[in-house]
VOGU-3710 file (C-alpha; in Angstrom, 3 decimals, decimal comma):
1> xxxxxxxxxx> 36,390/-3,751/0,506  34,125/-6,064/-1,818  31,761/-8,236/-0,047  32,720/-11,255/0,805  30,529/-14,626/1,504  33,063/-17,175/3,102  33,120/-18,315/6,689  36,535/-16,098/8,468  39,093/-17,934/9,079  42,254/-16,444/10,801
11> xxxxxxxxxx> 44,544/-17,633/7,415  42,039/-16,782/4,995  39,768/-14,007/5,931  37,791/-12,285/3,700  40,062/-9,619/2,755  42,517/-11,742/1,900  40,483/-14,053/-0,049  38,046/-11,264/-1,897  41,044/-8,378/-2,557  39,735/-4,573/-2,218
21> xxxxxxxxxx> 39,031/-3,019/-5,320  39,328/0,342/-4,478  42,669/1,857/-2,839  42,533/4,961/-1,058  41,556/7,523/-3,366  38,642/10,008/-3,882  38,352/9,064/-8,121  35,884/6,437/-7,720  33,516/5,187/-10,421  30,029/5,694/-10,755
31> xxxxxxxxxx> 27,746/3,090/-9,373  26,557/0,509/-11,556  23,326/1,758/-13,059  21,163/-1,179/-12,491  21,975/-1,104/-9,090  21,243/2,444/-9,037  18,820/4,636/-10,871  21,311/7,145/-11,983  18,930/9,443/-14,091  16,612/10,693/-11,710
41> xxxxxxxxxx> 14,406/13,393/-12,324  14,743/15,677/-9,372  17,439/14,729/-6,942  16,933/14,690/-3,416  18,924/17,932/-1,762  21,214/15,378/0,096  22,085/13,304/-2,906  22,528/16,222/-4,424  25,118/17,788/-2,579  27,301/14,673/-3,000
51> xxxxxxxxxx> 26,699/14,917/-6,932  27,894/18,513/-6,587  30,953/18,490/-4,226  34,223/19,932/-5,701  36,306/17,011/-7,057  38,897/17,414/-3,773  36,162/17,485/-1,662  36,696/17,216/2,204  33,641/17,059/4,043  33,832/15,282/7,663
61> xxxxxxxxxx> 31,370/15,406/9,531  32,483/12,515/11,968  35,745/11,056/13,104  35,925/7,229/14,474  39,085/5,156/15,104  39,725/2,522/13,875  42,939/0,665/16,164  44,618/4,412/17,724  44,126/5,562/14,259  41,800/8,531/13,636
71> xxxxxxxxxx> 39,817/8,091/10,371  37,827/10,650/8,523  34,956/9,305/6,342  33,869/10,945/3,204  30,750/10,859/1,209  30,852/9,470/-2,175  32,101/11,920/-5,240  30,319/11,889/-8,481  31,393/14,411/-11,702  29,529/17,507/-11,199
81> xxxxxxxxxx> 26,022/17,031/-12,858  24,387/19,518/-14,881  21,658/17,744/-16,814  19,982/14,874/-14,633  19,102/13,775/-18,304  22,418/13,009/-19,923  20,982/10,289/-22,171  18,191/12,452/-24,199  16,545/9,478/-25,667  15,655/8,188/-21,856
91> xxxxxxxxxx> 13,792/11,185/-21,622  9,770/11,218/-22,074  7,978/14,586/-21,137  3,994/14,661/-21,586  1,095/17,021/-20,585  -1,172/14,467/-17,921  -3,803/16,888/-16,738  -5,260/20,456/-16,548  -4,220/22,085/-13,505  -7,859/22,586/-12,267
101> xxxxxxxxxx> -7,943/18,727/-12,456  -6,759/18,196/-9,062  -7,410/19,488/-5,850  -5,197/20,152/-2,824  -4,618/16,241/-1,070  -5,173/14,495/-4,488  -3,154/12,044/-6,019  -3,486/10,283/-9,237  -1,377/7,825/-11,362  -0,869/9,274/-14,569
111> xxxxxxxxxx> 0,187/7,843/-18,277  3,156/9,423/-19,560  3,020/6,790/-22,825  6,404/4,562/-21,808  4,870/4,546/-18,097  3,431/5,629/-14,806  3,780/8,379/-12,270  2,145/9,269/-8,873  0,597/13,099/-9,638  0,451/14,627/-6,367
121> xxxxxxxxxx> -1,364/17,891/-5,412  -0,453/19,648/-1,780  -0,476/22,981/-0,283  -1,062/24,450/-4,311  2,491/22,255/-5,294  2,676/19,511/-7,748  4,856/16,816/-7,111  5,764/13,751/-9,383  7,345/10,472/-8,035  6,727/6,093/-8,861
131> xxxxxxxxxx> 3,557/5,208/-8,737  4,374/1,370/-7,155  5,587/0,717/-3,897  9,341/-0,370/-4,488  8,500/-3,413/-1,284  5,716/-5,557/-3,241  4,403/-3,351/-5,730  1,216/-2,153/-4,070  -0,406/1,148/-6,580  0,504/4,343/-4,000
141> xxxxxxxxxx> -2,284/6,254/-5,635  -4,857/3,762/-2,931  -2,407/4,548/-0,321  -2,633/7,609/1,844  -1,137/11,170/1,569  -0,372/13,188/4,570  1,817/15,662/5,473  4,618/15,676/2,787  4,493/12,018/2,290  2,311/8,800/0,924
151> xxxxxxxxxx> 2,090/5,611/3,008  1,964/2,462/1,265  -1,993/0,810/1,615  -0,638/-2,870/1,901  1,792/-2,644/4,266  2,707/0,588/5,728  5,745/1,941/3,918  5,952/5,441/3,500  7,853/7,878/1,167  8,849/11,752/1,140
161> xxxxxxxxxx> 6,684/13,237/-2,071  9,109/16,113/-2,158  12,323/13,504/-2,985  10,838/10,107/-2,947  12,986/8,685/-0,215  11,542/5,875/1,978  10,680/7,481/5,442  9,100/3,952/6,911  8,954/0,483/5,990  9,345/-2,395/4,832
171> xxxxxxxxxx> 11,059/-2,569/1,721  14,719/-1,110/0,898  14,609/1,085/-2,453  13,184/4,854/-2,561  10,990/5,964/-5,392  12,240/8,016/-8,519  11,409/11,377/-8,454  10,290/13,122/-11,275  10,178/16,875/-12,518  6,833/18,564/-12,834
181> xxxxxxxxxx> 5,942/21,958/-14,696  3,302/23,822/-15,693  2,702/25,751/-19,124  -0,839/27,413/-19,891  -2,676/25,900/-17,124  -1,604/22,192/-18,365  0,734/19,917/-15,815  3,448/18,245/-17,597  5,707/15,950/-15,941  9,679/14,655/-17,457
191> xxxxxxxxxx> 10,787/11,599/-16,384  13,500/8,624/-17,265  11,988/5,800/-19,428  14,171/3,487/-16,823  13,005/4,994/-13,895  9,219/4,486/-14,998  10,035/0,763/-15,834  12,070/0,051/-12,441  9,711/2,261/-9,987  12,641/2,117/-7,638
201> xxxxxxxxxx> 15,837/4,230/-6,886  18,575/3,111/-4,599  20,087/5,883/-2,436  23,848/7,139/-3,547  26,517/5,467/-1,459  29,301/6,010/0,158  32,369/3,864/-1,041  34,737/2,278/1,574  38,544/3,972/1,529  40,814/1,533/2,533
211> xxxxxxxxxx> 44,033/2,228/4,363  47,579/0,461/2,905  48,078/-1,060/6,924  44,675/-2,546/7,052  44,231/-5,184/9,641  41,947/-7,846/8,326  40,614/-8,924/12,261  39,732/-5,242/12,387  36,141/-3,619/11,664  34,522/0,211/12,608
221> xxxxxxxxxx> 31,284/-1,490/12,608  29,943/-5,025/12,892  26,595/-6,817/12,613  25,979/-9,692/13,952  22,838/-11,107/12,064  21,490/-10,527/8,673  18,335/-9,886/8,702  16,195/-7,086/7,763  17,872/-5,124/10,502  21,632/-5,372/10,169
231> xxxxxxxxxx> 20,719/-4,846/6,185  19,468/-1,494/6,857  21,865/-0,752/9,216  24,825/-1,352/7,059  22,669/0,691/3,723  21,701/3,353/5,981  25,490/4,094/7,529  26,630/3,834/3,509  23,540/6,594/2,211  24,974/8,599/5,422
241> xxxxxxxxxx> 28,391/8,960/4,280  29,960/6,258/6,161  33,064/4,857/4,224  35,140/3,204/6,807  35,054/-1,106/7,296  31,542/-2,939/8,036  31,136/-6,438/8,358  27,739/-8,515/8,773  28,371/-11,523/10,012  25,131/-14,239/10,165
251> xxxxxxxxxx> 24,818/-17,926/10,977  22,831/-18,386/8,001  24,528/-19,691/4,589  22,632/-17,362/2,732  23,188/-12,910/1,743  19,851/-11,399/3,408  16,553/-12,659/1,824  12,936/-11,808/2,619  11,887/-13,990/5,478  8,164/-13,346/5,660
261> xxxxxxxxxx> 8,118/-15,034/2,797  8,960/-18,324/3,566  5,466/-18,557/5,052  3,696/-16,901/3,001  5,154/-17,965/-0,467  6,447/-21,679/0,087  7,972/-22,704/-3,453  10,083/-19,346/-3,506  13,491/-20,258/-4,520  16,249/-18,156/-2,810
271> xxxxxxxxxx> 17,100/-15,888/-6,051  13,518/-14,542/-5,974  13,648/-13,463/-2,549  16,700/-12,320/-1,777  17,065/-8,641/-0,752  20,306/-7,651/-2,760  22,366/-9,621/-4,967  26,203/-10,020/-4,424  26,895/-7,948/-6,855  25,339/-5,020/-4,911
281> xxxxxxxxxx> 27,204/-6,107/-1,516  30,511/-5,932/-3,210  29,793/-2,864/-5,036  28,835/-0,399/-1,674  31,636/-2,424/0,477  29,885/-4,388/2,768  31,201/-7,388/3,835  29,266/-10,632/4,601  30,310/-13,438/6,540  27,878/-16,470/6,226
291> xxxxxxxxxx> 28,118/-19,798/8,451  29,403/-17,812/11,250  28,604/-17,403/14,745  29,971/-15,064/17,364  30,423/-17,046/20,682  30,846/-14,520/22,933  31,255/-10,298/22,744  33,929/-8,954/24,932  33,075/-5,659/25,732  35,847/-3,896/27,645
301> xxxxxxxxxx> 38,198/-4,732/24,557  35,517/-4,751/21,964  36,446/-7,868/20,687  33,820/-10,238/19,238  34,929/-14,058/19,475  33,558/-16,373/16,824  33,052/-19,757/17,561  35,769/-21,297/15,384  38,333/-19,153/17,787  38,640/-15,961/15,460
311> xxxxxxxxxx> 38,721/-12,643/17,068  37,713/-9,295/15,621  37,724/-6,155/16,999  35,300/-3,678/16,379  34,443/0,149/16,858  30,745/-0,117/16,817  28,537/-3,038/17,289  25,126/-3,893/16,301  23,447/-7,105/17,779  20,363/-8,061/15,656
321> xxxxxxxxxx> 20,886/-11,792/16,380  16,681/-12,102/15,875  15,369/-15,303/17,746  15,328/-18,941/18,319  12,451/-20,920/17,098  10,816/-23,464/20,534  10,964/-26,906/19,911  8,476/-29,653/20,608  10,008/-31,195/24,088  7,840/-34,330/23,793
331> xxxxxxxxxx> 8,926/-37,971/23,011  10,231/-38,661/19,166  11,252/-35,007/18,857  14,214/-35,644/16,979  11,985/-37,988/14,160  12,781/-36,799/10,409  9,973/-34,886/8,586  9,854/-32,133/11,356  10,508/-28,541/10,531  11,043/-25,048/11,872
341> xxxxxxxxxx> 10,928/-22,794/8,991  14,068/-21,086/9,275  15,573/-21,438/5,638  14,290/-21,706/2,087  15,509/-25,188/2,062  12,985/-25,690/4,791  9,980/-24,296/2,991  10,420/-25,802/-0,014  11,143/-29,353/1,723  7,984/-29,272/3,559
351> xxxxxxxxxx> 6,126/-28,259/0,268  7,856/-31,465/-1,388  6,729/-33,725/1,611  3,240/-32,653/2,094  2,583/-32,724/-1,418  -0,229/-34,948/-1,677  0,524/-36,097/1,782  -0,701/-35,439/5,345  0,893/-32,351/6,863  0,390/-31,106/10,550
361> xxxxxxxxxx> 0,764/-28,232/11,848  1,467/-27,842/15,400  0,541/-24,020/16,794  -1,602/-21,556/15,513  0,937/-18,486/15,307  1,466/-16,425/12,434  3,759/-18,958/10,797  1,811/-21,783/11,497  -1,577/-20,317/10,123  0,181/-18,914/7,098
371> xxxxxxxxxx> 1,843/-22,313/6,691  -1,510/-24,383/7,020  -3,282/-21,812/4,151  -0,223/-22,174/1,655  -0,526/-26,263/2,314  -3,797/-26,871/1,877  -3,794/-26,578/-1,999  -0,757/-28,885/-2,405  -1,540/-31,515/0,456  -3,887/-34,332/1,043
381> xxxxxxxxxx> -4,780/-32,846/4,659  -3,720/-30,548/6,611  -4,063/-30,340/10,453  -3,637/-27,546/13,307  -3,166/-28,330/16,671  -3,438/-25,241/19,260  -3,346/-25,131/22,705  -6,067/-22,330/22,652  -9,594/-22,195/22,255  -9,000/-20,365/19,239
391> xxxxxxxxxx> -5,975/-18,958/17,123  -5,113/-15,696/17,573  -7,223/-14,516/20,596  -4,473/-12,849/22,340  -3,301/-10,621/19,235  -6,970/-10,173/17,539  -9,735/-11,136/19,736  -11,760/-13,955/20,055  -14,336/-12,877/17,662  -11,739/-12,041/14,669
401> xxxxxxxxxx> -9,845/-15,525/15,841  -13,154/-17,114/15,053  -13,619/-15,856/12,022  -10,470/-16,679/10,691  -10,722/-20,389/12,139  -13,848/-20,567/10,195  -12,606/-19,090/6,964  -9,641/-22,105/7,213  -12,472/-24,958/8,075  -13,806/-23,699/5,000
411> xxxxxxxxxx> -10,569/-24,677/3,136  -10,188/-28,063/4,559  -8,203/-27,053/7,201  -8,664/-29,580/10,471  -8,223/-28,031/14,002  -7,376/-29,751/17,187  -7,987/-27,291/19,853  -6,768/-27,154/23,612  -4,493/-30,116/23,443  -0,665/-30,344/22,598
421> xxxxxxxxxx> 1,467/-33,186/21,300  2,957/-35,984/23,510  4,412/-37,841/21,272  6,073/-38,228/17,130  5,575/-41,747/16,200  7,712/-42,625/13,252  8,149/-45,269/10,566  11,757/-46,169/9,093  13,294/-42,964/11,126  10,361/-40,844/9,205
431> xxxxxxxxxx> 7,366/-39,328/10,790  4,458/-40,763/10,557  1,655/-40,028/13,100  1,466/-36,941/15,949  -0,125/-38,063/19,207  -1,910/-35,551/20,965  -2,923/-35,383/24,685  -6,070/-35,756/24,125  -5,289/-39,195/22,500  -6,144/-38,116/18,792
441> xxxxxxxxxx> -3,622/-39,947/16,838  -3,180/-37,932/13,353  -1,459/-39,198/10,540  1,558/-37,340/9,349  3,742/-37,132/6,923  5,621/-33,559/7,556  5,150/-31,753/10,740  5,920/-27,788/11,230  6,544/-26,091/14,665  5,356/-22,611/15,231
451> xxxxxxxxxx> 5,078/-22,503/18,716  7,191/-19,393/19,265  10,171/-18,170/19,382  13,339/-16,865/22,156  14,928/-14,322/21,514  18,918/-15,650/20,038  20,777/-13,852/23,208  22,489/-16,823/25,027  26,032/-15,949/24,257  25,444/-12,423/25,677
461> xxxxxxxxxx> 24,804/-13,662/29,234  28,490/-12,719/30,516  29,186/-9,884/28,505  27,773/-7,034/30,714  24,917/-6,321/28,120  21,849/-5,107/29,859  19,475/-8,480/29,397  15,734/-8,677/30,525  14,339/-11,984/32,398  12,955/-12,999/29,068
471> xxxxxxxxxx> 16,407/-12,932/27,555  15,651/-9,361/25,633  18,458/-6,910/24,683  17,141/-3,606/26,933  17,753/-0,635/24,419  16,660/3,321/24,602  15,183/5,098/21,937  18,101/5,440/19,836  18,479/1,609/19,915  21,546/1,744/22,190
481> xxxxxxxxxx> 22,110/-0,754/25,310  23,882/0,195/28,387  27,203/-0,289/27,182  28,682/3,010/25,040  29,170/1,996/21,468  26,907/-1,189/21,242  23,800/-1,215/19,698  20,834/-3,814/18,935  17,887/-4,126/17,005  15,137/-6,175/15,804
491> xxxxxxxxxx> 13,250/-9,286/17,391  15,994/-9,573/20,284  15,186/-6,564/21,839  12,972/-4,413/24,461  12,689/-0,822/23,001  10,538/2,134/24,498  7,339/2,333/22,333  6,528/6,220/21,895  2,908/4,936/20,434  2,221/3,229/24,422
501> xxxxxxxxxx> 3,813/6,367/26,798  7,177/4,664/25,723  6,266/1,390/27,278  9,166/-1,037/26,842  7,957/-3,591/24,160  9,198/-6,432/22,038  7,399/-6,221/18,899  9,250/-8,702/16,511  7,599/-7,819/12,975  9,394/-7,179/9,540
511> xxxxxxxxxx> 8,767/-3,615/9,005  9,986/-2,880/13,315  13,188/-4,694/12,414  13,517/-2,223/9,087  13,400/0,405/11,293  15,626/-0,530/14,422  18,644/-1,110/11,987  18,205/2,703/10,747  17,520/4,327/13,948  20,832/2,145/15,053
521> xxxxxxxxxx> 22,857/3,651/12,061  21,687/6,560/12,309  22,447/7,081/15,927  26,223/5,333/15,452  26,945/8,427/13,459  25,713/10,647/16,453  22,784/12,537/14,985  20,709/11,674/18,199  17,429/10,289/16,195  14,949/8,502/18,396
531> xxxxxxxxxx> 12,319/5,759/16,961  9,267/6,703/16,912  7,570/4,505/14,002  4,229/2,654/14,184  4,135/-0,809/14,409  2,650/-1,779/11,334  2,440/-6,017/10,164  0,225/-7,959/7,758  -0,697/-11,632/7,076  -1,755/-12,955/4,010
541> xxxxxxxxxx> -3,646/-16,288/3,697  -6,291/-17,445/1,465  -5,639/-14,358/-1,124  -6,740/-12,175/1,599  -4,495/-10,057/3,484  -4,944/-9,066/7,518  -3,440/-5,934/8,042  -2,862/-3,736/11,886  -1,168/-0,889/12,621  -0,561/-0,143/16,481
551> xxxxxxxxxx> 0,498/-2,217/19,584  -2,744/-3,684/20,961  -1,449/-5,732/24,180  -3,331/-5,554/27,025  -6,552/-3,947/25,020  -9,801/-4,241/26,855  -12,484/-4,046/23,852  -12,520/-4,171/20,557  -15,062/-1,679/18,525  -16,242/-3,481/14,706
561> xxxxxxxxxx> -17,229/-1,642/11,962  -17,835/-4,024/8,608  -19,253/-7,470/8,445  -16,972/-10,202/10,546  -18,895/-12,723/8,475  -18,307/-11,851/5,450  -14,293/-10,922/6,288  -14,960/-7,355/5,318  -14,466/-5,385/8,697  -11,968/-3,292/10,563
571> xxxxxxxxxx> -11,275/-3,412/14,432  -10,285/-1,275/16,652  -8,768/-2,354/19,553  -9,189/0,250/22,805  -7,663/0,581/26,465  -9,132/3,114/28,750  -11,201/4,273/25,553  -8,392/5,270/23,729  -7,388/3,627/20,673  -4,137/1,581/20,760
581> xxxxxxxxxx> -4,288/-0,779/17,503  -6,313/-1,164/14,156  -6,599/-4,252/12,280  -8,670/-4,992/9,027  -9,685/-7,069/6,423  -10,815/-6,020/2,704  -11,066/-2,387/3,982  -8,314/-0,904/2,439  -6,704/1,294/2,868  -8,043/2,470/6,485
591> xxxxxxxxxx> -5,146/0,301/8,726  -2,470/2,594/6,856  -4,612/6,059/7,639  -4,891/4,730/10,915  -1,317/4,669/10,961  -0,413/8,213/10,237  -3,248/9,863/12,537  -0,756/7,616/15,201  2,575/8,885/13,902  1,079/12,422/14,119
601> xxxxxxxxxx> 0,359/11,797/17,843  -2,975/12,596/17,786  -5,118/10,251/20,175  -7,804/8,081/18,625  -10,820/8,241/21,109  -13,234/5,070/21,525  -16,409/6,771/21,156  -14,713/8,438/17,714  -14,713/4,653/16,163  -18,255/3,965/18,317
611> xxxxxxxxxx> -20,221/6,344/15,860  -19,232/5,246/12,663  -18,123/8,455/11,737  -14,797/8,511/10,305  -14,015/12,368/10,070  -11,609/12,014/13,039  -9,379/10,211/10,411  -8,532/13,786/8,736  -8,699/15,555/11,936  -12,271/17,320/11,301
621> xx> -13,637/15,012/14,066  -15,090/16,082/17,560
//
């Protein structure tokens, strides 16, 4: 089933508007080389198995039922590939170092003449792979090597050194893996020029095998929401060999895009932030129904009811609806040029309206502060209104909040703290002034609201799915709800966080949404995989990045190293004498190092960080 991008209607459903291009046959063309880097250097075991299946292979690890009919799913099949370098002109081989140049546990960026690779030595063995993180291009040589994987120094994505596969997020693609050989005490790398150029690899995915009696109003997997969680779920299903129908539906008018960039890089055009092109969804048979809203879910009969009355049966359901931004409740809240940043159009419009004009940001949240920082070079004035006395106080603590506030003030941002908006005044229907409860009146041509969000789960209230008092969907470690076959992921859920003794938490971070989607997909396929990732987030303002790992809710003390005033520091958040989170600026890769320690299950004691001795990072501490 090809990807589809129109609102579903009973009389013109996407399976009619977009005919299926692959019939029920196992003779399938190889993927587009621009989508999947086929000239790989060393194929991962799982994917090599797919490549080497016999032409009539019928491997069927699971059986699903659609409309009462048992259906097996099959791994995608390709001709047997003996030599991964079929195009000799695309191959480069070079001597990159002497065997004694690299010690165990070391990484080195090496040049093959037409591109670079990351060379790694661990436990006496050599590995070579792409040297840039596929997410935002971070140099992985500056990351953290630990127990068979490399963690990105910027945003925490992790890659297996044995396969190049992505193991933790953010990002969608894996790394190309290159061959290494030792001859006469020299280390040689053999690589594809194309792989060296792209520095990424999209994993092999299964095709959807259609049936002649396909029911257009029935799908095996329905994903409500097309953010990071929904997209990763769909991709993971295909990567794991699932070949039945997958439908994603979203209220958004666009295909999945990089939402964090809406506040970090507000001028970005849609084509710059789209996570996958249309061709990707068509090639991998993932249907996307845009501008569609599910109004109710009938869990007894496994039916999703759309707002326009259309109904779709499902076998497995993922709810990844995210959240809804909170709105102001003051007088004048309906005036023009007041925005919640939800779409690329919103972000672009705000930048245009703020150019050489007056911008007011309500709420010193991550979104609010990032928008304020971005607009300082565009707007005549930028003001931030916040109820608390210091930005980020609950999240980063008062001292970090004060340091960040000072940085903003040095960049012409004016703060109005411990007050709220009482009225939005207009002139000819457009915003003109923001009136504060303190009595202060701010000139404003555009206003951005960033005062938090609520889970978008209202349509589930009568469904029987367990929702907590705040509206979050409650799931277990496998992202399962209380209803068999119904999973939930992303900003709208609370789940047990292993790092905090399985405390139920809501973590609305980009990286976490990715992992939720993957765990949900694996458990739709009955893998029994539990979530154990370490939360990792970042914010970028004025060319500086603040990185954070762990979950610091309820911290009772903060231990600092470095210089807060110079914005070169690391802050360890502790509770009951144990480190539960870490934040840093200009201190890479400390946050990724701490994340690896946390991921290993080792506790970090407060006294370990108070001494300034960092030997505990390698497990050599007391």
